[in-house]
C-alpha positions as CSV (number, residue, x, y, z in Angstrom):
1,M,34.8,113.4,100.0
2,Q,37.2,113.2,103.3
3,S,35.5,110.8,105.8
4,I,34.7,112.9,108.9
5,K,36.6,110.6,111.0
6,S,39.7,111.5,109.1
7,Y,38.6,115.3,109.9
8,L,38.5,114.4,114.2
9,F,41.6,112.6,113.2
10,I,43.3,114.3,116.9
11,A,39.9,115.2,118.3
12,A,39.1,111.0,118.1
13,L,42.8,110.0,119.4
14,V,41.4,111.8,122.8
15,G,38.5,111.5,123.1
16,L,35.5,113.2,123.0
17,V,32.8,113.6,125.4
18,F,29.8,115.0,123.8
19,F,26.1,116.9,125.8
20,T,23.6,119.5,124.7
21,S,23.3,120.1,128.5
22,C,20.7,119.5,131.4
23,K,17.6,120.7,131.5
24,K,15.0,117.8,130.7
25,T,13.3,118.7,127.7
26,D,13.9,116.8,124.1
27,V,15.1,118.0,121.3
28,T,17.0,117.1,117.9
29,A,20.7,116.3,118.4
30,G,22.5,119.3,116.6
31,A,22.3,123.3,118.2
32,V,21.8,124.4,121.2
33,N,20.4,127.0,122.8
34,P,23.2,127.8,125.8
35,P,23.1,129.7,129.3
36,T,23.8,133.4,128.3
37,P,27.5,134.0,129.6
38,T,27.7,136.8,132.4
39,N,29.7,139.6,132.0
40,T,30.3,139.1,128.4
41,S,29.0,139.8,124.6
42,T,29.3,138.5,120.9
43,P,31.3,141.1,118.7
44,S,28.7,142.6,116.4
45,V,31.6,141.9,113.3
46,A,32.7,138.5,112.9
47,T,35.7,138.7,111.8
48,A,38.0,135.3,112.9
49,D,39.3,137.3,115.8
50,A,36.5,138.2,116.8
51,L,35.1,135.0,116.6
52,K,38.0,133.9,119.0
53,D,37.6,136.0,121.7
54,S,33.9,135.0,121.5
55,A,34.2,131.8,122.1
56,L,37.4,132.1,125.4
57,L,33.9,134.3,127.0
58,Y,31.7,131.5,126.6
59,S,34.6,129.4,128.2
60,K,36.1,131.8,130.7
61,D,31.9,131.2,131.9
62,I,31.0,127.7,131.7
63,Y,34.6,125.4,131.1
64,L,34.4,124.1,134.4
65,W,37.7,124.8,135.4
66,Y,37.1,128.8,134.5
67,N,38.3,130.4,136.9
68,Q,42.4,128.6,135.7
69,I,42.1,130.2,132.6
70,P,44.5,133.3,132.8
71,S,43.8,137.1,132.1
72,S,46.7,137.1,129.7
73,F,45.3,134.2,127.3
74,N,45.9,135.1,124.1
75,A,42.6,133.6,121.7
76,R,44.2,134.9,118.5
77,S,47.5,133.7,118.9
78,Y,45.4,130.4,117.6
79,S,45.2,129.9,113.8
80,D,42.0,128.7,114.4
81,M,38.7,127.5,116.4
82,D,39.9,124.3,117.2
83,K,43.7,125.2,118.7
84,L,42.1,127.5,120.2
85,M,40.0,125.2,122.2
86,I,42.9,122.7,122.6
87,G,45.0,125.7,124.5
88,L,42.3,125.9,126.6
89,R,43.1,121.9,128.3
90,Q,46.4,122.8,130.0
91,Y,44.0,124.7,132.6
92,S,42.6,121.5,134.7
93,T,44.0,120.4,137.1
94,E,42.1,118.3,139.6
95,P,42.7,117.2,143.0
96,G,44.4,113.9,142.9
97,F,45.8,114.1,139.3
98,S,49.0,115.4,138.5
99,G,49.3,117.5,135.5
100,A,45.9,118.9,133.1
101,V,43.2,116.5,132.9
102,D,41.3,117.8,130.8
103,K,42.2,116.0,127.0
104,W,38.5,116.4,125.2
105,S,38.2,120.0,125.4
106,F,37.9,120.9,121.7
107,A,36.2,123.0,118.1
108,V,34.7,121.5,115.1
109,K,32.8,122.9,111.7
110,K,28.9,123.1,112.2
111,A,28.7,120.5,108.7
112,E,31.1,118.7,109.9
113,W,29.8,117.6,113.5
114,D,26.4,117.2,111.5
115,N,27.6,113.9,109.9
116,V,28.7,112.9,113.7
117,S,25.6,113.8,116.0
118,S,23.2,111.7,113.6
119,G,25.5,108.6,113.0
120,V,26.4,108.6,110.2
121,S,29.9,107.6,108.4
122,T,30.6,109.4,105.4
123,G,33.3,109.0,102.7
124,D,34.7,105.3,104.2
125,F,35.2,101.9,104.0
126,G,33.2,100.8,107.4
127,L,36.3,98.8,107.8
128,N,38.2,99.0,111.3
129,V,41.7,97.6,111.8
130,F,43.5,96.4,114.7
131,F,47.1,94.8,115.5
132,M,47.1,91.1,117.3
133,S,50.7,91.1,117.8
134,E,53.5,92.8,115.4
135,G,53.4,92.4,112.6
136,D,49.0,90.7,112.7
137,L,46.7,93.4,111.4
138,R,43.6,91.8,112.0
139,V,40.0,93.6,111.2
140,K,38.0,94.1,114.5
141,L,35.1,95.9,113.6
142,V,33.0,95.8,110.0
143,E,29.7,98.4,109.9
144,K,27.4,95.5,107.7
145,Q,26.0,98.8,105.6
146,S,29.3,99.6,105.1
147,P,30.9,98.8,101.1
148,A,33.4,96.6,103.9
149,G,30.8,94.8,104.9
150,L,28.8,94.4,102.0
151,A,31.5,93.1,100.7
152,G,31.6,90.5,103.5
153,V,34.4,90.9,104.9
154,H,34.7,89.8,108.8
155,R,36.3,90.3,112.3
156,G,39.1,88.2,112.2
157,W,40.0,88.3,108.7
158,R,43.7,89.4,109.4
159,I,44.6,91.6,106.1
160,T,48.2,91.2,104.5
161,S,48.6,93.3,101.6
162,I,47.1,96.8,101.2
163,N,47.4,99.1,98.0
164,G,50.5,96.6,97.3
165,N,52.6,97.5,100.2
166,T,53.2,94.2,102.7
167,N,55.3,96.4,105.0
168,I,51.8,95.8,107.4
169,T,53.8,97.0,110.4
170,T,53.4,99.4,113.6
171,G,56.0,100.8,112.7
172,N,54.3,101.9,109.8
173,A,50.8,102.6,111.4
174,T,50.5,105.7,109.7
175,F,50.3,104.4,106.3
176,I,47.5,102.0,107.4
177,V,45.3,104.9,109.6
178,Q,45.8,106.9,105.6
179,N,45.2,103.7,103.1
180,I,42.7,102.0,105.4
181,Y,40.4,105.2,107.3
182,Q,41.6,108.2,105.0
183,S,41.2,106.9,101.5
184,N,38.7,107.1,98.8
185,N,39.8,103.6,96.8
186,A,42.1,101.0,98.3
187,K,43.1,97.4,97.1
188,I,43.5,95.0,100.3
189,T,44.2,91.6,100.1
190,F,42.7,89.2,103.6
191,L,43.7,85.5,105.3
192,K,40.9,84.5,106.1
193,P,40.3,81.4,108.9
194,D,40.5,78.9,106.6
195,N,43.8,80.1,105.2
196,S,42.6,81.0,101.6
197,T,43.3,84.5,100.9
198,V,41.0,86.9,99.1
199,T,42.0,90.1,98.0
200,M,39.5,93.1,97.4
201,D,39.3,95.9,96.1
202,L,36.7,99.0,98.1
203,S,35.8,102.4,97.5
204,A,34.7,104.5,100.0
205,S,31.4,105.8,100.3
206,N,28.6,107.1,103.2
207,Y,25.7,104.3,105.0
208,N,24.2,104.8,108.1
209,D,25.9,103.2,111.3
210,Q,24.0,100.1,112.5
211,P,25.1,99.5,116.8
212,V,23.5,96.0,116.9
213,I,26.7,94.0,115.9
214,I,25.2,90.4,117.0
215,D,22.5,89.0,119.4
216,T,22.7,86.1,121.2
217,V,21.9,83.2,123.9
218,Y,24.4,80.8,124.8
219,S,23.1,77.1,127.2
220,I,26.3,76.1,128.6
221,N,26.3,74.1,131.0
222,S,23.0,74.4,132.7
223,K,23.1,78.2,131.7
224,K,21.4,80.5,129.9
225,I,23.6,83.5,129.0
226,G,22.8,86.8,126.6
227,Y,25.6,88.3,124.6
228,L,24.9,91.6,123.1
229,A,27.6,93.2,121.2
230,F,26.9,96.8,121.6
231,N,29.5,99.6,118.8
232,S,27.7,102.8,119.7
233,F,25.4,104.8,121.2
234,L,24.5,106.7,117.9
235,G,22.1,106.3,115.1
236,D,18.6,105.9,115.1
237,T,17.3,106.5,118.9
238,T,13.9,104.9,116.9
239,E,15.2,101.4,115.9
240,I,18.1,101.1,118.5
241,F,14.8,101.6,121.1
242,N,13.0,99.5,118.6
243,Q,16.5,97.0,118.6
244,Y,16.8,96.7,122.9
245,S,12.9,95.8,123.1
246,R,13.6,93.0,120.8
247,I,16.7,91.5,122.7
248,F,16.1,92.2,125.8
249,G,13.0,90.9,125.4
250,K,14.4,87.7,124.0
251,F,17.1,87.1,126.7
252,A,13.4,87.6,129.3
253,A,11.5,84.7,127.3
254,A,15.0,82.5,127.2
255,N,15.2,82.6,131.1
256,V,18.6,83.8,131.3
257,N,20.8,84.3,133.9
258,D,23.9,86.7,133.2
259,V,23.7,89.6,130.3
260,I,27.4,89.9,128.8
261,I,27.3,93.8,127.3
262,D,30.2,93.9,124.9
263,L,31.5,97.0,124.7
264,R,35.1,97.1,123.8
265,Y,35.0,99.6,121.1
266,N,32.2,101.0,122.2
267,G,33.0,105.3,122.7
268,G,29.8,105.9,122.7
269,G,26.7,108.2,121.6
270,Y,24.0,109.5,123.0
271,V,23.1,109.7,126.7
272,S,19.7,109.2,126.2
273,V,20.0,105.6,125.0
274,Q,22.8,105.1,127.2
275,E,20.1,105.4,129.8
276,K,17.4,103.5,128.2
277,M,19.6,100.3,127.9
278,A,20.5,100.4,132.4
279,D,16.4,100.7,132.3
280,W,16.6,97.1,130.6
281,L,20.1,95.9,133.0
282,A,19.0,97.1,136.1
283,P,17.1,95.4,138.9
284,Q,13.5,95.8,139.9
285,S,14.7,97.6,143.3
286,A,16.9,100.0,141.1
287,N,13.7,101.4,139.9
288,G,13.1,105.4,140.7
289,Q,15.9,105.6,141.9
290,V,19.1,107.9,141.7
291,M,20.3,106.8,138.6
292,M,23.2,109.9,137.6
293,E,24.3,113.4,138.3
294,Q,25.3,116.0,136.4
295,Q,27.5,118.6,138.1
296,F,28.1,122.1,136.9
297,N,31.0,125.2,137.3
298,N,30.0,126.9,140.9
299,K,28.2,129.6,138.4
300,Y,25.9,127.5,137.1
301,T,24.7,125.1,140.1
302,Q,21.2,126.0,138.9
303,Y,21.9,123.5,136.0
304,N,23.2,120.8,138.3
305,S,20.3,117.4,137.8
306,E,19.5,114.2,138.4
307,D,17.7,110.8,136.0
308,R,16.8,108.3,137.6
309,F,15.8,105.1,136.7
310,S,12.5,104.0,135.1
311,K,12.8,99.9,134.9
312,L,12.2,98.0,131.9
313,G,11.4,94.8,131.0
314,N,11.1,91.8,133.2
315,L,14.9,91.0,133.7
316,N,15.4,91.2,137.0
317,L,19.9,90.5,137.5
318,N,21.9,90.8,140.2
319,R,24.9,91.1,138.0
320,V,26.6,92.4,134.5
321,F,29.4,91.6,132.3
322,F,31.1,93.9,130.6
323,I,33.6,92.8,128.1
324,V,36.0,97.0,127.8
325,S,38.8,98.2,126.5
326,S,40.5,101.1,126.0
327,S,38.6,101.9,123.1
328,T,35.7,102.2,125.8
329,A,34.7,105.4,126.4
330,S,32.8,107.8,127.7
331,A,28.8,106.7,127.5
332,S,30.0,103.4,127.9
333,E,32.0,104.4,130.7
334,L,28.8,106.2,132.4
335,L,26.3,102.6,131.8
336,I,29.1,101.1,134.0
337,N,29.5,103.3,136.8
338,N,26.0,104.4,137.1
339,L,25.3,100.4,138.0
340,K,27.7,99.7,140.0
341,P,25.3,101.2,143.1
342,Y,23.1,99.2,142.5
343,M,25.0,95.2,141.0
344,D,27.7,93.4,140.8
345,V,29.6,94.8,137.9
346,F,33.0,92.9,136.2
347,L,34.7,94.4,133.4
348,V,36.7,92.0,131.1
349,G,39.1,92.3,128.5
350,P,42.8,94.2,127.7
351,S,43.2,97.1,129.3
352,K,41.0,99.5,131.9
353,T,38.0,101.9,130.0
354,Y,39.7,105.2,128.6
355,G,38.3,107.1,131.4
356,K,35.9,110.8,131.1
357,P,34.1,111.1,133.8
358,V,33.1,114.7,132.5
359,G,31.4,116.3,130.3
360,F,29.9,119.0,127.1
361,F,28.2,121.1,124.7
362,P,27.7,122.0,121.5
363,I,28.5,126.7,121.4
364,P,27.3,128.1,118.5
365,V,30.1,130.4,117.4
366,G,29.7,131.6,113.7
367,D,30.7,128.2,111.8
368,W,31.8,126.8,114.4
369,Y,30.8,125.0,117.3
370,I,32.6,124.8,120.8
371,F,33.1,122.6,123.0
372,P,34.5,123.9,126.4
373,V,34.1,120.2,129.3
374,S,31.0,122.0,130.9
375,F,30.5,118.9,134.3
376,R,31.5,116.3,135.5
377,T,29.4,113.4,136.3
378,T,28.5,110.8,138.8
379,N,26.8,108.2,139.6
380,K,24.5,108.0,143.0
381,N,26.9,107.1,145.2
382,G,29.1,110.2,144.0
383,E,31.6,107.7,142.1
384,G,33.0,109.9,139.5
385,N,36.2,111.0,138.4
386,Y,38.0,108.1,137.0
387,F,40.0,109.7,134.2
388,N,42.2,107.3,134.9
389,G,39.7,105.2,133.3
390,I,37.9,101.7,135.0
391,P,39.8,98.7,135.6
392,V,38.8,95.7,134.2
393,N,38.3,92.5,137.1
394,S,39.8,89.9,134.4
395,Q,42.4,91.0,131.8
396,V,42.6,89.0,129.0
397,A,43.3,88.8,125.3
398,D,41.1,91.1,123.3
399,G,40.8,88.2,120.0
400,L,41.1,89.4,117.6
401,D,41.6,86.4,115.6
402,K,37.8,85.3,116.4
403,D,35.0,86.9,114.9
404,W,32.0,88.5,117.7
405,G,29.9,85.6,119.4
406,D,33.0,82.8,119.1
407,I,33.3,81.5,123.0
408,Q,36.4,80.5,122.4
409,E,37.1,84.7,121.9
410,S,39.1,85.6,125.0
411,S,37.7,88.5,126.5
412,L,33.6,86.2,125.8
413,H,35.3,83.0,127.1
414,S,36.5,84.9,130.6
415,A,33.3,86.3,131.0
416,I,31.9,82.7,130.1
417,S,33.8,81.2,132.4
418,Y,33.1,83.3,135.0
419,I,29.6,82.8,135.2
420,T,29.7,78.8,134.6
421,S,33.0,78.4,137.0
422,G,33.0,81.2,139.0
423,T,37.1,81.6,137.7
424,F,38.1,84.0,134.9
425,R,40.1,82.4,132.3
426,S,43.8,82.9,132.7
427,Q,45.6,86.5,132.8
428,A,47.9,85.4,130.8
429,A,46.4,83.6,127.9
430,G,46.7,85.3,124.9
431,S,49.8,86.1,125.7
432,G,53.5,86.9,124.4
433,N,56.8,87.7,125.4
434,H,57.3,89.0,129.5
435,G,53.9,87.0,129.9
436,L,51.8,90.2,128.0
437,I,49.0,90.0,126.4
438,Y,49.4,91.0,122.8
439,N,47.3,93.6,122.4
440,E,49.0,94.9,124.9
441,Q,52.8,95.1,124.6
442,P,53.9,98.2,124.2
443,E,54.8,98.7,119.8
444,V,51.7,96.4,119.7
445,K,49.7,99.1,122.1
446,S,51.7,102.0,120.6
447,G,50.4,101.3,116.6
448,N,46.8,100.1,118.0
449,I,46.4,103.7,119.5
450,V,47.5,105.0,116.2
451,L,45.0,102.6,114.5
452,D,42.3,104.4,116.8
453,Q,42.5,107.6,116.2
454,T,39.5,108.1,113.8
455,S,37.3,106.1,116.5
456,F,34.5,108.6,117.9
457,K,34.5,108.9,121.4
458,G,31.9,110.6,123.1
459,A,27.8,111.7,124.7
460,I,26.2,113.1,123.2
461,D,22.6,114.4,125.3
462,T,19.7,115.6,123.3
463,K,18.5,118.2,126.4
464,R,19.4,121.7,126.3
465,F,19.4,124.8,128.7
466,K,16.1,126.9,129.2
């Protein structure tokens, strides 16, 4: 069976921001009851064209930039619902930005969405890869319960052959995507850190994603540093909240002075899971204060809302460090933005974040869900609109040659360096020709964009309109 990650190949490239809505009634993630659009009606005969017309009517009502959609827009000229929603993106101009800002409105079959929203990966190896430099393809992440994880594959291993093909270059990135992310079987040769090689036959299967990659406490130069690598705000929320209690309880018991949250590949997930982490990280002074606001178009201002902090645990930090990259998106960016008014927030990594300050929710139309961008989010100070991403304080390489938690890994090392000495690691660390860090050299960056197309990026709110 083809993976949902493969199905969302294009949608994930531009990123997904998933909100189901705004009034404060928690429900199971998935279908929601959208507001009935004003002055619209759903065709009684559910033909393909009638459904497209219905999707357009919803969009002309709830789309954040609804008043930019021209009356001449022909929904029936698109071959399917997804292409129709992509066609709407061009009508999303924002003051201060050149061209359309919407890169995310889309549609997906209901059955496909159900897998994404539940944190279940279907039909893949659980193996994620990036180029560290030209010709040097590394394992960036392995899901613990996936075929690759159960086979013992680790971050930092180099891939030298895929199905007998040793052309492991950025120019062959499409081949890598097809055989790593879209294949049911693959023979992969790895070069391990001790210079030994191992060849594995991997078969795709279904598994539950495990958001917590690693959590630990470092004692360095009299500093106690808590480190959490957290890969997704999706999954079993009860289990994740239990993990939060364990992890942040451990940090508090160890008298941690500083915390580093590694979100470098975290494309988002449930807004509620982001909010809960914010409650653990925020200082006591934030308790009861505004965390974030959601703002709809001028037809639905009654659904504008604000969430407030409800402080959890005994950590009382005055600063927090995040490791980020261009794969850090949506709910991850919300967490960063929401904490900024209350504490010093430092970002470390190879590049600025993805840039997604808007949201939407699934609207059922036939056997599809459509996702027209429907609202924007801001923090207490009204700060948002980071369509161009959130910049880093320290630009250093993504240390793809090191496993998770290795204090010599470039990004983690830079954060620790600032905590212990007051100075970030040099920007040139991990640099190649022309002083660019390996991960950001043009050919490597473009190759990794192709490889990142199948990763989930989004934010899902488990709330609905009433």
